[in-house]
N, C-alpha and C positions, 0 to 999 in steps of 0.2 A: 220859526223861520222858513216859509215855504216858497219858492222862486216857480212864478208862470211865464210860461215864453212863447210869445207869438207876436203879431207886427198891429203896425199902426197905434202903438200906444201914446206917443209923442203928444198929441193934440190934448190929451187929458192932462198930461203934466202942468199947465197953468192954472188948471182949472177941477183938480179932483177934489177941494173940498167946496166947490160950489157946484158941483153934480150929481155931489153923495156917491161917489163910486166906491165900491167895496167888495169885497171877498165876501160871497156865500159859502157855507158850508152844511149840506144837507144830507140825510141820511138816503140812501140810494143801494137798496128800493127801501120805501117807510117799512119797517117790523109790523109784522100781522099785528091787528087789536091795539094800534098805536099812531099815533099823529105827531112827530116831532118839528119844531119850526127850527129853521134855517138860523145858525150861529153868524152874526156878520164880524168881520176881521177890518179892519184900515188898510190900505195899499198904501205903499211907495214904489211910483213909477221909478223904475231903474235907470230903462233907455227905452228906447223904439219898439223895443222888444222883448223887455223882461219888466214885470212887476215879482215886487214882494208882498206876502200876504203873512200874517205872523197866525199860525192854526192855534184854534181854540184847546183849551186843555181838554184831556180825555174824557170824554165823556161817561160816566159811570156807568149807565146803563147800558151802555150801548155793546158789551161783549159777556156774556154770560160765559163762555168757555175759553177765555184768552186767543180765539181766534182773532183774523184782523176785523174790522167794524168797516163796513162801508161806507164812505161817504163820499159824496162829489161836491166839485167846486166850480162854481158859477162869477162871474162878474156881475155886478148888480149896478144900475143908479138908481136914484130912487125909488129902489123896488121893484123896479123892472129890469129883466135879463139883458145886459148887453154883450154881451159874451156868446160865441158861435158854437160852443162846446161843453158840455158838463163834463170836464174831466176828474178821473176816479182818484179818491185818495184814502187811504188805508191807515187805522190806530192798529198797533199789535203790544200786548201785553208781554213782559219778560218773564222769558219760560221760568219754570223751576224746574229741580231735579230731585229726588226723595232716594232711590235706589237703583239697580239692577239687578238683573239674573240672568245669569249668575254673574259675579261680580270679580270673579279670579278666573287667571285661565294660566297656562304653561305658556314657556316665552316666548311658543313660535305662533301663539294666538289659538282663538278663534274663530268661526265662521262668524257669530253674530251673538249680540247681547240687547237684552229689551232694556231699554231705561225707562223708567214709569218716574214720574211727577206732573206739572199741569202747566197749562197755556201753552202747550205743541199745536201749532198752527197749519196743514199742508199745504205747504209752499215750493212744493216742488224741489227743484235743486238749490232754493236759497235754505231749506232746514238741514243744518250740519250738528254732526256730533263729536266732539274733540274726547279723546283719551290718551290723558299724558299730554304730548305735544303734537299730535297727531290729528289733523282735521279728518272727516269723511263725509259722504253724503249719507242723511239718515233717510230709514223709508217709517214713511207715517202711519201709523196706524190709527189714532184717536187721540185728544186734547190732553189724554192725560199717559201715552205710551206708543216710545215708536221703537224700533229698531235699528242697531249700530253694528254695522263691520268690527272687528277687535282688531287692528294691525299685533304685530308680534313685538316685542319689545325683552331688553333683557330684565333679569325679575331685580326684584330692590323694594325699596317702601311705595307705598300705596300712591297713583297717580288719580288728580281728577278729571272728573270726567262732565262735561258740559254740553251744554247744548244751544244752539243760535239760532231765534226765527228772524230772516232777514238781519238788520242790525241791530238787535239786541242779546245779550249772552247771558246764561242765567248764572247765579252765584254756586259759587261752588258746594254742595252742599254733600256729593257722594264721592267716592272715591272708586277704583279697580286696581285689582293686586295682580302680579305675577308672580310666577314661584317658577324654580328650577325642572329642566328635565325628568 
């Protein structure tokens, strides 16, 4: 469910079914050598400033490498656009972590480790990595490699390595180990 905020929604509340008002999710921009029709979703007018739409299921052809898939959301009535803006909407794929190199360090930490996996997205400050219980900003290399600072930690059992793309976090598939001085 997504919420669209705006103004002047109240006139639609009594006549949504009559006007066939829906959200239209369209590729933005259309992929090269392909043309995909919009996907429509029913709406619920919550107030004069908010309408809710159900986002369609993740389109399987939308992202080959796990990065965001760009869509736009508009309001339509009887297949005519009635909203003044084409709002961006993104799908993200859950990242996966396979390994890191190096995968161990002395307890004082090291400058960084390269984390290998899949579905990493170039999200700037929203791309995070977690080693143990410390979350830090990651540096994006490509969809299968990022760099992460390695914080200091006491030696002991291996700790989990996790990666977050926006709101999605990888399952724990790789570990990092600290050893004594």
